[in-house]
C-alpha positions as CSV (number, residue, x, y, z in Angstrom):
1,M,175.6,307.8,44.6
2,A,178.0,305.0,43.9
3,K,180.6,304.7,41.2
4,Y,180.0,301.7,38.9
5,K,182.5,300.0,36.6
6,L,180.7,299.5,33.3
7,E,182.4,296.9,31.1
8,Y,181.2,297.5,27.6
9,I,181.4,294.3,25.5
10,W,181.1,294.1,21.7
11,L,182.1,292.1,18.6
12,D,184.8,293.4,16.3
13,G,185.0,293.3,12.6
14,Y,187.5,290.4,12.2
15,K,186.6,287.7,9.7
16,P,185.8,284.8,9.4
17,L,185.6,284.9,13.2
18,A,184.6,288.0,15.2
19,S,186.5,288.5,18.5
20,L,185.1,289.9,21.7
21,R,186.3,293.4,22.7
22,S,185.7,295.3,25.9
23,K,186.6,298.5,27.8
24,T,185.5,300.1,31.1
25,Q,184.0,303.4,32.0
26,I,183.2,304.6,35.4
27,K,179.8,306.3,36.0
28,E,177.8,307.2,39.1
29,F,174.3,305.8,39.7
30,A,172.0,305.8,42.7
31,S,171.6,302.0,42.4
32,F,172.5,299.2,39.9
33,P,172.0,300.9,36.5
34,K,169.0,299.9,34.3
35,L,169.6,299.4,30.6
36,A,167.8,302.6,29.7
37,E,170.2,304.6,32.0
38,L,173.4,303.4,30.3
39,P,175.0,305.9,27.9
40,I,176.0,305.3,24.3
41,W,179.8,305.2,24.1
42,G,182.2,305.5,21.2
43,F,185.4,303.6,20.3
44,D,188.1,303.6,17.7
45,G,186.9,301.3,14.9
46,S,190.1,301.6,13.0
47,S,191.7,299.3,15.6
48,T,189.0,296.7,15.4
49,Q,188.7,296.4,11.6
50,Q,185.4,298.3,11.8
51,A,186.5,301.7,10.4
52,E,189.3,303.6,8.6
53,G,191.6,305.8,10.5
54,K,190.4,308.9,8.7
55,S,186.9,308.3,9.9
56,S,187.3,305.9,12.9
57,D,184.4,306.6,15.3
58,C,181.9,303.8,15.9
59,K,179.2,303.8,18.6
60,L,178.3,301.2,21.3
61,H,174.6,300.9,22.0
62,P,173.9,298.8,25.2
63,V,171.4,296.0,24.6
64,A,171.7,293.9,27.8
65,V,173.1,294.5,31.3
66,Y,174.3,292.0,33.9
67,P,175.9,292.3,37.4
68,D,179.6,291.4,37.5
69,S,180.4,289.7,40.8
70,T,184.2,289.7,40.1
71,R,184.4,293.5,40.6
72,K,183.0,295.8,43.3
73,N,180.1,297.6,41.7
74,G,180.8,295.7,38.4
75,V,178.5,295.8,35.5
76,L,178.7,293.8,32.2
77,V,177.1,295.7,29.3
78,M,176.5,293.8,26.1
79,C,176.5,296.2,23.1
80,E,175.8,296.3,19.4
81,V,177.9,298.4,17.1
82,M,176.3,301.3,15.3
83,M,177.5,303.9,12.8
84,P,178.3,307.4,14.0
85,D,174.7,308.5,13.2
86,D,173.5,306.3,16.1
87,K,170.7,305.0,13.8
88,T,172.4,302.7,11.2
89,P,173.7,299.3,12.3
90,H,177.4,298.8,11.5
91,P,177.9,296.1,8.8
92,S,179.5,293.9,11.5
93,N,176.4,294.2,13.7
94,S,175.0,290.7,13.4
95,R,172.5,291.2,16.1
96,A,170.6,293.7,13.9
97,T,169.9,290.9,11.4
98,I,167.7,288.8,13.7
99,P,163.9,289.1,13.3
100,D,162.6,290.1,16.7
101,D,160.4,287.2,17.9
102,P,159.8,286.9,21.6
103,D,158.0,283.5,21.1
104,T,161.0,281.7,19.6
105,W,163.2,280.1,22.3
106,F,166.8,279.0,21.9
107,G,169.0,276.7,23.9
108,F,172.7,276.8,22.8
109,E,175.1,274.0,23.7
110,Q,178.6,275.6,23.6
111,E,181.5,273.3,23.3
112,Y,185.1,274.5,23.4
113,F,188.7,273.5,24.2
114,F,190.9,274.8,26.9
115,F,194.2,275.5,25.1
116,K,197.7,275.9,26.4
117,D,201.0,275.9,24.6
118,G,199.4,275.1,21.3
119,A,197.4,272.0,22.3
120,P,194.3,271.1,24.3
121,L,194.8,271.2,28.1
122,G,196.0,267.8,29.2
123,F,197.6,266.8,26.0
124,P,201.2,265.5,26.5
125,K,203.9,267.5,24.9
126,N,204.4,266.5,21.2
127,G,201.9,263.7,21.5
128,Y,198.4,262.5,22.1
129,P,196.6,261.3,25.2
130,A,194.7,258.0,25.3
131,P,191.9,257.7,22.7
132,Q,188.6,259.5,23.4
133,G,186.1,257.5,25.5
134,P,186.7,258.2,29.2
135,Y,186.7,262.0,28.9
136,Y,183.0,262.6,28.2
137,T,181.4,263.5,31.5
138,G,184.6,262.1,33.0
139,V,185.7,262.3,36.6
140,G,189.2,262.2,38.1
141,Y,192.5,263.9,37.4
142,Q,193.5,261.5,34.6
143,N,190.3,262.4,32.6
144,V,189.7,266.1,33.4
145,G,192.6,267.4,35.4
146,C,192.1,269.9,38.2
147,V,192.5,273.3,36.7
148,A,189.7,272.8,34.1
149,R,187.3,271.7,36.8
150,E,188.2,274.8,38.9
151,I,187.7,277.1,36.0
152,V,184.3,275.7,34.9
153,E,183.0,275.8,38.5
154,K,184.0,279.5,38.8
155,H,182.4,280.2,35.4
156,I,179.1,278.7,36.6
157,D,179.1,281.0,39.7
158,I,179.9,284.2,37.8
159,C,177.3,283.5,35.2
160,L,174.6,282.7,37.7
161,D,175.5,285.8,39.7
162,A,175.1,287.8,36.5
163,G,171.6,286.4,36.0
164,I,172.7,284.5,32.9
165,N,170.5,281.4,32.4
166,L,173.3,278.8,32.3
167,E,171.6,275.5,32.6
168,G,174.5,273.0,32.9
169,I,178.1,272.0,32.1
170,N,180.0,268.8,31.4
171,A,183.3,267.6,30.2
172,E,183.2,266.6,26.5
173,V,184.4,263.8,24.3
174,A,187.9,265.0,23.7
175,K,190.6,265.6,26.3
176,G,190.5,269.3,27.3
177,Q,187.1,269.8,25.8
178,W,184.1,271.1,27.8
179,E,180.6,272.4,27.2
180,F,178.1,274.7,28.8
181,Q,174.4,275.3,28.0
182,I,172.5,278.6,27.8
183,F,168.7,278.9,27.4
184,G,166.7,282.0,26.6
185,K,163.2,283.0,25.5
186,G,163.2,285.4,22.6
187,S,165.2,285.4,19.3
188,K,167.9,287.7,20.7
189,N,168.0,286.9,24.4
190,A,169.9,283.6,24.4
191,A,172.4,284.9,21.9
192,D,173.1,288.0,24.1
193,Q,173.6,285.7,27.1
194,M,175.9,283.4,25.1
195,W,178.2,286.2,24.1
196,V,178.5,287.4,27.6
197,A,179.1,283.9,28.9
198,R,181.8,283.5,26.4
199,Y,183.3,286.8,27.5
200,I,183.2,285.7,31.2
201,L,185.0,282.4,30.4
202,A,187.7,284.0,28.3
203,R,188.4,286.7,30.9
204,L,188.4,284.1,33.7
205,C,191.0,282.0,31.8
206,E,193.4,285.0,31.6
207,G,194.4,284.4,35.3
208,Y,195.4,280.8,34.5
209,G,197.5,281.4,31.4
210,I,195.0,279.4,29.4
211,D,193.1,280.4,26.2
212,I,189.7,279.2,25.0
213,E,189.9,277.6,21.5
214,W,186.5,278.3,19.9
215,R,187.5,276.8,16.5
216,C,185.6,273.6,15.7
217,K,188.7,271.6,14.8
218,P,191.7,273.1,16.5
219,I,195.1,273.0,14.9
220,L,197.7,271.2,17.0
221,A,200.9,273.2,17.0
222,P,203.3,270.2,17.1
223,F,201.6,268.6,14.1
224,Q,200.2,271.6,12.1
225,Q,197.0,269.6,11.4
226,P,193.4,269.5,12.7
227,L,192.6,267.4,15.7
228,D,191.1,264.1,14.4
229,W,188.7,263.7,17.3
230,N,185.2,265.0,17.9
231,G,185.0,268.6,16.9
232,S,183.3,271.3,18.9
233,G,179.8,272.3,18.1
234,M,177.2,274.9,19.3
235,H,174.2,272.6,18.9
236,S,171.2,274.9,18.7
237,N,167.9,273.8,20.2
238,F,164.9,275.9,19.1
239,S,161.2,276.0,19.3
240,T,158.6,278.4,18.0
241,K,155.2,278.9,19.7
242,F,153.5,276.9,17.0
243,L,156.0,274.0,17.3
244,R,155.5,273.9,21.1
245,E,151.7,274.2,21.1
246,K,150.4,272.8,17.8
247,G,153.1,270.9,15.9
248,G,151.9,268.0,13.9
249,K,153.5,265.7,11.3
250,A,152.4,267.7,8.3
251,Y,153.9,270.9,9.7
252,F,157.1,269.2,10.8
253,E,157.6,267.8,7.3
254,K,157.1,271.2,5.7
255,L,159.6,272.7,8.2
256,M,162.2,270.1,7.4
257,A,161.7,270.8,3.7
258,A,162.4,274.5,4.3
259,F,165.6,273.7,6.2
260,E,166.7,271.4,3.4
261,K,165.9,274.0,0.8
262,N,168.0,276.6,2.7
263,I,170.9,274.3,3.5
264,D,173.5,276.7,1.9
265,E,172.1,279.7,3.7
266,H,172.4,277.9,7.0
267,I,175.9,276.5,6.5
268,A,177.1,279.9,5.5
269,V,176.4,281.3,9.0
270,Y,177.0,278.1,11.0
271,G,180.7,278.9,11.7
272,P,184.0,278.9,9.8
273,E,185.9,275.7,8.9
274,N,182.7,273.6,9.4
275,H,183.8,271.4,6.5
276,L,186.5,270.0,8.9
277,R,183.8,269.1,11.4
278,L,180.8,268.1,9.3
279,T,182.3,265.0,7.7
280,G,179.7,262.4,8.5
281,L,182.0,261.1,11.2
282,H,182.2,261.9,14.9
283,E,178.4,262.3,15.4
284,T,177.9,264.6,12.4
285,Q,176.1,264.6,9.1
286,S,178.1,265.6,6.0
287,I,178.2,269.3,5.3
288,D,176.5,268.9,1.9
289,K,173.7,266.7,3.1
290,F,170.6,267.3,5.1
291,S,168.9,264.7,7.3
292,Y,166.7,264.5,10.4
293,G,166.1,261.6,12.7
294,L,164.6,260.6,16.1
295,S,167.4,260.7,18.8
296,D,169.9,260.6,15.9
297,R,173.1,262.5,16.7
298,G,174.4,261.9,13.3
299,A,171.6,263.8,11.7
300,S,171.5,267.5,10.7
301,I,168.3,267.9,12.8
302,R,167.8,265.7,15.8
303,M,164.3,265.1,17.2
304,P,164.2,264.5,20.9
305,V,163.2,260.9,21.8
306,N,159.6,261.8,22.8
307,F,159.0,264.3,19.9
308,I,156.9,262.0,17.7
309,A,155.1,260.5,20.6
310,N,154.1,264.0,21.7
311,G,152.5,264.7,18.4
312,Y,155.5,266.2,16.7
313,K,155.5,269.0,19.3
314,G,158.3,270.5,21.4
315,Y,161.7,271.5,20.3
316,L,164.3,270.5,17.7
317,E,168.1,270.4,17.7
318,D,170.1,271.7,14.8
319,R,173.4,270.0,15.2
320,R,175.3,271.8,12.4
321,P,176.3,275.1,14.0
322,N,179.9,274.9,15.3
323,S,181.6,276.2,18.4
324,A,182.9,279.4,16.7
325,A,179.5,280.3,15.1
326,D,178.0,283.7,15.9
327,P,174.8,282.8,17.9
328,Y,173.2,286.0,16.5
329,L,173.6,284.7,13.0
330,V,172.5,281.2,13.9
331,A,169.4,282.4,15.7
332,G,168.6,284.8,12.9
333,R,168.8,282.2,10.1
334,I,166.7,279.6,12.1
335,V,164.0,282.2,12.8
336,K,163.9,283.2,9.1
337,T,163.5,279.6,8.0
338,C,160.8,278.9,10.6
339,Q,158.9,282.1,9.6
340,S,159.0,281.0,5.9
341,V,156.8,278.0,6.7
342,P,153.0,278.6,6.8
343,T,151.2,277.4,10.0
344,K,147.8,277.1,8.4
């Protein structure tokens, strides 16, 4: 029997943006533990805005397990928060809101800023760098620095060691801005992986004295105003079984009509402060408008370049979710809208 370090990870009750929390327990197992072997564990919800002090116990139910290569016998355990009865999802449990659909696939494109001393990494003190242009997929110290490159490379390795399906990374449009992509089959799978990948990145940055700024339009400390460059998104690529295998123009148009009808419901869960990002500028559509277009990064929904030629089949990209959005809520809303459209 070996002692394993189980890092239980969950989302707290802070609004409008939930934070990641984690704590470790040590348990003995004959081999790397399976999900079904992991115990339910409690925590003090009064310290995470999930309970009152007079009745503070909340429960952590493991939902996904990954190896943690940064620790000897390390285990990353993604959890959802339940009430003390172990049956009722806590009101903050966004994972419980997703319809369980194994045939809906998601690919999340997570953009973010490295932040240090109140500004994106690489910004000069009390000023701005050269205008955006050379930073997207940039190479060289002037464009991406050295610390950021080191961090993202380590992030790749830790995620892959964990079995997380990280499919790529790149430097983004603004100085200090980066992106990674996660793909998963099933309505909850990609979102589980995304939260754990976010956790790994935030924990990794602790050793560098750097924070991750998930907000879509960071506030620059010297100027006390949002950064007027490309904001950060979490573009959400999705496909249902019907969209992959059948598709068709008539179905696509009904699907887009459903997305337009539910614009308010989507925007409500697509991340806080999205009005600062969805302005119609910087490769976005305005927050109060809905549009779709072929290979159009200024549309609400982008069709890939070969989508129409393939008979309106494949996947679609919802470009409205922002970097701070909860992938559970995003996935859940997209699945609900897709399920509202008849396929016959």
